[in-house]
C-alpha positions as CSV (number, residue, x, y, z in Angstrom):
1,M,20.3,-4.9,-4.9
2,P,16.6,-4.0,-5.2
3,T,14.5,-5.2,-8.1
4,P,12.9,-2.6,-10.4
5,I,9.5,-3.1,-8.7
6,Q,11.1,-2.6,-5.2
7,K,12.9,0.5,-6.5
8,K,9.5,1.8,-7.8
9,L,7.8,1.2,-4.5
10,E,10.7,2.8,-2.6
11,E,10.4,5.9,-4.8
12,E,6.7,6.2,-4.2
13,I,7.2,5.7,-0.4
14,Q,9.7,8.6,-0.4
15,A,7.4,10.9,-2.3
16,L,4.5,10.1,0.0
17,E,6.6,10.5,3.1
18,R,7.7,13.9,1.9
19,E,4.1,14.9,1.2
20,L,2.9,13.6,4.6
21,N,5.7,15.1,6.7
22,Y,6.4,18.4,4.9
23,E,3.7,19.5,2.4
24,L,0.5,18.4,4.1
25,P,1.4,20.0,7.5
26,K,2.0,23.3,5.6
27,E,-1.4,23.0,3.9
28,L,-3.1,22.2,7.2
29,K,-1.4,25.2,8.9
30,R,-2.5,27.5,6.0
31,A,-6.1,26.1,6.2
32,R,-6.3,26.6,10.0
33,A,-5.4,30.2,9.5
34,L,-8.5,30.7,7.4
35,G,-10.8,30.3,10.4
36,D,-13.7,28.0,11.4
37,L,-12.5,24.5,10.8
38,S,-16.0,22.9,10.7
39,E,-16.8,24.7,7.4
40,N,-13.2,25.0,6.0
41,A,-13.1,23.0,2.8
42,E,-9.3,23.4,2.4
43,Y,-8.7,22.0,5.9
44,I,-11.2,19.1,5.4
45,M,-9.5,18.2,2.0
46,A,-6.0,18.4,3.5
47,K,-7.1,16.1,6.5
48,Q,-8.6,13.6,4.0
49,R,-5.5,13.6,1.9
50,Q,-3.4,13.1,5.0
51,E,-5.5,10.0,5.9
52,Y,-5.2,8.6,2.4
53,V,-1.4,9.2,2.2
54,G,-0.9,7.5,5.6
55,A,-3.0,4.5,4.5
56,R,-1.2,4.2,1.2
57,L,2.2,4.5,2.9
58,A,1.3,1.6,5.2
59,Q,0.2,-0.5,2.2
60,L,3.3,0.2,0.2
61,K,5.6,-0.6,3.2
62,R,3.8,-3.9,3.7
63,R,4.1,-4.8,0.1
64,L,7.8,-3.9,0.0
65,A,8.4,-6.1,3.1
66,E,6.6,-9.0,1.3
67,L,8.7,-8.6,-1.8
68,S,11.9,-8.6,0.2
69,L,11.0,-12.0,1.5
70,V,10.9,-13.6,-2.0
71,N,13.7,-16.1,-2.1
72,L,14.7,-17.3,-5.6
73,N,16.0,-20.5,-4.2
74,N,12.4,-21.4,-3.2
75,I,11.1,-20.9,-6.7
76,P,10.9,-24.3,-8.4
77,K,13.0,-25.0,-11.5
78,D,10.6,-27.6,-13.1
79,R,7.1,-26.0,-12.5
80,I,5.4,-22.7,-13.3
81,A,5.9,-20.1,-10.6
82,F,6.6,-16.4,-10.2
83,G,8.7,-15.1,-13.1
84,S,7.9,-18.0,-15.4
85,R,7.1,-17.4,-19.1
86,V,4.5,-19.8,-20.5
87,T,3.0,-20.6,-23.9
88,L,-0.5,-21.9,-23.5
89,F,-2.9,-23.3,-26.0
90,D,-6.3,-21.8,-25.5
91,V,-8.5,-24.9,-26.2
92,D,-11.7,-22.9,-26.7
93,R,-10.2,-20.4,-29.1
94,G,-7.8,-22.7,-30.8
95,A,-4.9,-20.2,-30.4
96,E,-1.7,-19.9,-28.5
97,V,-1.2,-17.2,-25.9
98,E,2.0,-16.2,-24.0
99,Y,2.2,-14.9,-20.5
100,Q,4.8,-14.1,-17.9
101,L,3.9,-14.4,-14.2
102,V,4.7,-11.2,-12.4
103,T,3.8,-9.3,-9.2
104,S,0.4,-7.5,-9.1
105,E,2.3,-4.1,-9.4
106,E,3.9,-5.2,-12.7
107,A,0.8,-6.8,-14.3
108,D,-0.3,-5.6,-17.7
109,A,-2.4,-8.1,-19.6
110,S,-2.0,-6.2,-22.9
111,K,1.7,-7.0,-22.7
112,G,1.2,-10.6,-21.6
113,L,2.2,-9.8,-18.0
114,I,-0.2,-11.4,-15.6
115,S,-0.2,-11.4,-11.9
116,T,0.4,-14.5,-9.9
117,T,-2.8,-13.5,-8.0
118,S,-5.0,-13.3,-11.1
119,P,-7.3,-16.2,-11.9
120,I,-5.1,-17.5,-14.7
121,G,-1.9,-16.9,-12.7
122,R,-3.2,-18.7,-9.7
123,S,-4.3,-21.7,-11.8
124,L,-0.9,-21.9,-13.5
125,I,1.2,-22.0,-10.3
126,G,2.8,-25.4,-9.9
127,K,1.8,-26.8,-13.3
128,K,4.2,-28.5,-15.7
129,L,4.7,-28.9,-19.4
130,G,1.7,-30.7,-20.9
131,D,-0.7,-30.0,-18.0
132,T,-4.2,-28.8,-18.7
133,V,-5.5,-25.9,-16.7
134,R,-9.2,-24.9,-16.3
135,V,-9.7,-21.3,-15.3
136,A,-12.9,-19.6,-14.1
137,T,-13.1,-16.2,-15.7
138,P,-15.9,-13.6,-15.9
139,N,-16.7,-14.9,-19.3
140,G,-16.9,-18.5,-18.2
141,V,-14.5,-21.4,-17.7
142,R,-11.5,-21.5,-20.1
143,E,-9.2,-24.4,-20.7
144,F,-5.5,-24.1,-21.5
145,E,-2.8,-26.6,-22.2
146,V,0.8,-25.7,-21.2
147,R,2.8,-26.0,-24.4
148,A,6.1,-24.4,-23.3
149,M,7.6,-22.8,-20.2
150,Q,10.7,-21.1,-18.9
151,T,11.2,-20.6,-15.2
152,I,12.9,-17.6,-13.8
153,H,16.0,-19.8,-13.5
154,D,16.1,-20.3,-17.3
155,M,16.2,-16.7,-18.2
């Protein structure tokens, strides 16, 4: 059964495939009928859109393939990893923050959803309760202490 993010990617792939295979060929045919292709803005725009849609489709299909390889049995039960919820103590600010590690497609920092590929996400991977983490951010190095954690297996 596909995860919500896999379902979202599949829906976008279907929409882009429809555009690439049905809608854009019609636009190109219509634009060709207008005459000189070298100065035909409609034709040029349709060709550029066709290139973009093709590249985006390839990117989405690669990402979907990567996500299908995620094996929950390989995610540790005692360390921070994909899907973990963590409570961190921000040493510099003296405040607790909560995050959940998600895919880059699901990331939304305002909701506490951070990507496993973000600077904080990368630094948390493999850490345990009580560990201290130093993270290089655009605003300088920040230090966090892992105060609580739930792995994907605990939820």
